[in-house]
C-alpha positions as CSV (number, residue, x, y, z in Angstrom):
1,M,-2.3,33.7,-3.5
2,A,-3.7,31.4,-0.8
3,L,-3.2,27.6,-1.1
4,P,-6.2,25.4,-1.6
5,I,-7.7,23.7,1.4
6,Q,-7.4,20.2,-0.2
7,I,-5.9,18.6,-3.2
8,A,-6.8,15.0,-4.2
9,P,-3.5,13.2,-5.1
10,M,-2.8,12.0,-8.6
11,L,-2.8,8.2,-8.9
12,A,-1.0,5.6,-11.0
13,V,-2.3,2.7,-13.1
14,S,-0.9,-0.8,-12.8
15,A,1.6,-2.0,-15.3
16,T,4.4,-4.5,-15.9
17,P,8.0,-3.2,-15.6
18,F,9.3,-1.4,-18.7
19,D,12.1,0.8,-20.0
20,S,11.4,4.2,-21.7
21,P,13.5,7.3,-22.4
22,A,10.2,9.3,-21.9
23,Y,9.9,8.2,-18.3
24,Y,11.5,8.7,-14.9
25,F,11.4,5.7,-12.5
26,E,11.5,5.8,-8.7
27,I,10.9,3.5,-5.8
28,K,7.3,2.9,-4.8
29,W,7.4,3.8,-1.1
30,D,5.4,1.5,1.2
31,G,3.8,4.1,3.4
32,L,1.0,6.6,3.8
33,R,0.3,9.0,0.9
34,C,0.5,12.6,2.2
35,L,0.3,16.1,0.8
36,A,2.2,18.8,2.8
37,F,0.8,22.3,2.7
38,L,3.7,24.6,3.8
39,E,3.1,28.3,4.7
40,E,3.9,29.8,8.1
41,A,3.2,26.3,9.5
42,T,2.9,22.8,8.3
43,R,-0.4,21.1,7.4
44,L,-0.5,17.4,6.4
45,Q,-3.3,15.9,4.4
46,S,-3.9,12.2,3.8
47,R,-5.0,10.7,0.5
48,N,-8.7,10.8,1.6
49,G,-8.4,14.5,2.6
50,R,-8.1,14.0,6.3
51,T,-5.8,16.4,8.3
52,I,-3.2,14.3,10.0
53,T,-0.7,16.9,11.1
54,F,-1.2,16.2,14.9
55,Q,-0.3,12.5,14.5
56,Y,3.3,13.2,13.2
57,L,5.1,15.5,15.6
58,E,8.5,15.1,14.0
59,L,7.0,16.5,10.7
60,A,5.7,19.7,12.3
61,D,8.5,21.9,11.0
62,L,8.6,20.8,7.3
63,H,7.8,24.5,6.4
64,R,11.2,25.4,7.6
65,Q,12.8,23.1,5.0
66,V,11.5,24.9,2.0
67,K,13.0,28.1,0.6
68,A,9.7,30.0,0.2
69,A,6.2,30.0,1.7
70,G,3.1,28.9,-0.3
71,V,4.5,25.4,-1.1
72,V,2.6,22.1,-1.6
73,L,4.5,18.9,-1.7
74,D,3.3,15.4,-2.6
75,G,5.0,12.4,-1.0
76,E,4.8,9.4,1.3
77,I,5.2,9.1,5.1
78,I,7.3,6.0,5.8
79,A,8.7,4.2,8.9
80,L,11.9,2.2,8.7
81,S,12.8,-1.2,10.0
82,D,16.3,-2.5,9.3
83,G,16.7,0.3,6.8
84,K,13.6,-0.6,4.7
85,P,10.1,0.8,4.8
86,S,7.9,-1.1,7.2
87,F,4.1,-0.7,6.8
88,S,3.4,-2.7,9.9
89,R,5.6,-0.3,11.9
90,L,3.9,2.7,10.3
91,Q,0.5,1.3,11.4
92,N,1.5,2.0,15.0
93,R,1.6,5.7,14.1
94,M,-1.5,5.7,11.9
95,H,-3.7,4.3,14.6
96,A,-2.3,6.5,17.5
97,T,-4.7,9.4,18.2
98,S,-4.2,10.1,21.9
99,A,-1.5,12.6,23.0
100,A,0.4,9.9,24.9
101,G,0.2,7.4,22.0
102,I,1.4,10.0,19.5
103,Q,4.3,11.0,21.7
104,A,5.3,7.4,22.3
105,G,5.1,6.7,18.6
106,A,7.3,9.6,17.7
107,R,10.0,8.2,20.1
108,H,9.8,4.6,19.2
109,H,8.6,4.6,15.6
110,P,9.9,7.8,14.0
111,V,8.8,8.6,10.4
112,I,10.3,10.2,7.3
113,Y,8.5,12.2,4.7
114,V,9.7,11.1,1.2
115,V,8.7,13.9,-1.2
116,F,8.4,13.2,-4.9
117,D,6.5,16.2,-6.4
118,L,6.1,19.9,-6.1
119,L,2.5,21.1,-6.8
120,Y,2.6,24.8,-5.6
121,Y,5.5,27.3,-5.2
122,K,5.1,30.8,-3.8
123,G,1.3,30.2,-3.9
124,Q,1.2,29.5,-7.6
125,S,0.1,26.2,-9.0
126,L,2.7,24.2,-10.9
127,M,0.4,21.3,-11.8
128,A,0.1,22.2,-15.5
129,R,3.8,22.2,-15.9
130,P,5.6,19.0,-17.0
131,L,7.0,16.7,-14.3
132,E,10.5,17.3,-15.5
133,A,10.2,21.0,-14.7
134,R,8.5,20.3,-11.3
135,Q,11.2,17.9,-10.3
136,E,14.0,20.3,-11.2
137,L,12.4,23.0,-9.1
138,L,11.7,20.6,-6.3
139,H,15.4,19.9,-5.8
140,R,16.1,23.7,-5.6
141,V,13.3,24.4,-3.2
142,V,13.5,21.6,-0.6
143,T,16.3,21.2,1.9
144,P,16.5,17.6,3.0
145,G,16.8,16.7,6.7
146,P,16.5,13.9,9.2
147,H,12.7,13.6,8.6
148,L,12.5,14.9,5.0
149,I,14.1,13.3,1.9
150,I,13.6,13.6,-1.8
151,S,12.8,10.5,-3.7
152,E,15.4,10.1,-6.4
153,A,14.2,9.3,-9.9
154,I,16.3,7.7,-12.6
155,P,15.6,8.0,-16.4
156,E,14.7,5.2,-18.8
157,A,15.9,2.1,-16.9
158,G,12.7,0.9,-15.2
159,Q,13.4,-2.8,-15.6
160,A,16.8,-2.6,-13.9
161,L,15.3,-0.6,-11.1
162,F,12.5,-3.1,-10.6
163,N,14.9,-6.0,-10.5
164,R,16.9,-4.2,-7.9
165,V,13.9,-3.3,-5.8
166,A,12.6,-6.9,-5.9
167,A,16.0,-8.1,-4.8
168,L,15.9,-5.7,-1.8
169,G,12.4,-6.8,-0.8
170,L,10.8,-3.4,-1.5
171,E,7.2,-2.8,-2.7
172,G,7.9,-1.8,-6.4
173,I,8.5,1.1,-8.7
174,V,6.6,3.9,-10.3
175,G,7.3,5.2,-13.8
176,K,6.2,8.8,-14.5
177,A,6.2,10.4,-18.0
178,K,8.6,13.3,-18.0
179,N,6.2,15.6,-19.8
180,S,3.2,14.7,-17.6
181,P,1.1,17.3,-15.8
182,Y,-0.2,16.7,-12.3
183,L,-3.8,15.6,-12.6
184,P,-5.4,15.9,-9.1
185,G,-7.7,13.0,-8.2
186,K,-7.1,11.2,-11.5
187,R,-5.7,7.7,-12.1
188,S,-3.7,8.4,-15.1
189,P,-1.5,6.3,-17.5
190,H,1.1,9.1,-17.2
191,W,2.0,7.3,-14.0
192,K,2.5,3.5,-14.0
193,K,3.2,1.4,-10.9
194,A,4.7,-2.1,-11.0
195,R,4.5,-3.9,-7.7
196,V,6.7,-6.8,-6.5
197,T,4.1,-9.4,-5.7
198,K,4.3,-12.9,-4.2
199,N,2.2,-16.0,-4.8
200,A,1.4,-18.9,-2.5
201,D,-1.2,-21.7,-2.1
202,F,-3.6,-21.5,0.8
203,I,-6.2,-23.9,2.2
204,I,-9.8,-22.6,2.0
205,C,-11.2,-23.0,5.5
206,G,-14.6,-21.3,5.0
207,Y,-16.2,-18.3,3.4
208,T,-18.0,-15.2,4.5
209,T,-21.2,-13.5,3.3
210,N,-22.2,-9.9,3.4
211,P,-25.9,-9.0,3.4
212,Q,-25.1,-5.4,2.4
213,G,-22.7,-6.6,-0.4
214,R,-22.2,-10.1,-1.9
215,A,-24.7,-12.1,0.0
216,D,-23.7,-15.5,-1.5
217,L,-19.9,-15.3,-1.0
218,S,-17.9,-12.2,-0.2
219,A,-14.5,-13.6,0.8
220,L,-12.6,-16.9,1.4
221,V,-11.1,-17.7,4.8
222,L,-7.5,-18.8,4.4
223,G,-5.2,-21.1,6.4
224,L,-1.9,-22.8,6.4
225,Y,-0.5,-25.7,8.4
226,A,2.0,-24.9,11.1
227,G,3.1,-28.2,12.5
228,E,-0.1,-30.2,13.0
229,K,-2.2,-27.1,13.5
230,L,-4.1,-25.2,10.8
231,V,-3.7,-21.5,11.4
232,S,-5.5,-18.5,10.0
233,Y,-4.1,-16.2,7.3
234,G,-7.0,-13.8,6.9
235,L,-9.3,-13.4,3.9
236,V,-9.3,-12.9,0.2
237,G,-12.2,-11.4,-1.7
238,T,-10.6,-9.5,-4.6
239,G,-10.5,-11.5,-7.8
240,L,-13.7,-13.5,-7.2
241,G,-16.1,-13.0,-10.1
242,Q,-19.7,-14.2,-10.1
243,K,-19.0,-17.2,-12.3
244,E,-16.2,-18.3,-10.0
245,I,-18.3,-17.8,-6.9
246,D,-21.1,-19.9,-8.4
247,H,-18.6,-22.6,-9.2
248,L,-17.1,-22.5,-5.7
249,L,-20.4,-22.7,-3.9
250,H,-21.4,-25.7,-6.0
251,L,-18.1,-27.4,-4.9
252,F,-18.4,-26.4,-1.3
253,T,-21.9,-27.7,-0.6
254,P,-21.0,-31.3,0.5
255,F,-18.1,-30.0,2.6
256,R,-19.9,-27.6,5.0
257,R,-19.1,-28.1,8.7
258,A,-20.4,-26.5,11.9
259,K,-17.0,-25.9,13.6
260,P,-14.0,-24.1,12.3
261,P,-11.1,-26.3,11.1
262,L,-8.7,-23.5,12.3
263,A,-6.8,-23.6,15.6
264,D,-7.3,-19.8,15.8
265,P,-10.5,-19.0,13.9
266,P,-11.0,-15.3,13.2
267,A,-14.0,-13.6,14.8
268,L,-16.3,-13.0,11.8
269,P,-19.9,-12.0,11.8
270,T,-21.1,-14.3,9.0
271,V,-19.0,-17.3,8.2
272,H,-19.6,-20.8,6.8
273,W,-16.9,-23.3,7.7
274,L,-15.6,-26.0,5.4
275,E,-13.6,-29.2,5.6
276,P,-10.0,-28.1,4.7
277,C,-9.8,-29.9,1.4
278,F,-9.7,-27.1,-1.1
279,V,-6.6,-25.2,-2.1
280,C,-6.4,-21.9,-3.9
281,E,-3.5,-19.7,-5.2
282,V,-3.4,-16.1,-3.9
283,E,-1.2,-13.2,-5.0
284,Y,-0.2,-10.7,-2.3
285,L,2.3,-8.0,-1.4
286,A,3.4,-9.2,2.0
287,V,2.3,-11.0,5.2
288,T,1.7,-8.9,8.2
289,P,3.0,-9.8,11.7
290,D,-0.5,-10.9,12.7
291,R,-0.7,-13.3,9.7
292,H,-2.8,-11.3,7.2
293,L,-2.1,-10.9,3.6
294,R,-1.6,-7.3,2.2
295,H,-3.6,-6.7,-1.0
296,P,-4.5,-10.4,-1.6
297,L,-5.8,-11.4,-5.0
298,Y,-7.5,-14.7,-5.6
299,K,-6.0,-16.5,-8.6
300,G,-7.9,-19.7,-8.8
301,L,-8.2,-23.2,-7.4
302,R,-5.1,-25.5,-7.2
303,D,-5.0,-29.2,-7.6
304,R,-2.6,-30.1,-4.8
305,P,-2.9,-31.8,-1.3
306,P,-3.8,-29.3,1.5
307,A,-1.1,-30.9,3.7
308,E,1.6,-29.4,1.4
309,C,0.3,-25.9,2.2
310,R,2.6,-24.9,5.1
311,V,3.7,-21.8,6.8
312,E,7.4,-22.5,6.1
313,N,6.7,-22.4,2.4
314,L,5.7,-18.7,2.5
315,R,8.2,-16.2,1.0
């Protein structure tokens, strides 16, 4: 039987860390979701269905590391830095599309495919089978190598794994019900992700508007003090409900200014600058090398002096 052209990956819901004898727990790998279709050759598919095989030369022979043709694996492409997944390093590979850029990326930023599920074997779908059976077969079918490893799952002890992952500075964990089927394209409570998040206070330096979206306020422009300079830390728009937007706009009205308060203002199409006198709390996963927050979430205004919001206080 021929493999399908595409499979939409199963997705997890957010949850707090927990223990359960009905679940397996594994590391949430900070990378690029990827399904590998393995027949006489390797074909890689991103989460949104795009074929990405050509971008990852070192993964071209994954089909030689399974014990039969007609296999589909689900996993994550990662790049390591100091032994830990680095999304910023992986971005060098994700954005490379020229032959020269792809070859240079494979040399300088090699990737690993971390596989955590087996969806097809010998051309037959396994998605209706329980996860426990799929994982058992996965370990028999796949031969790990320099660019292919199997994500190890542990039973029951989700809280302990989460604490260990947090101590190591990793992204989080995923708990998966042992009896769960694979539900393509569904965000299911059979899979539960717990992310290690950080919180910090940022100065609100302005706000953007979007005529095609939220025309009144779409995101807040964030900054922190580095010495005497106020430097940019990107935007936050998630977590802003209409009631909070109305409240913020009322507060901002007397504090509009023509010029940016930032030493390095971002180039934005529609921005309204503010006096740097408001502080807000933001939850986020990590800070990128170019000073942007990954997955920022607005948590509310904070009553504290802006001068206390400094780069050196970031975790």
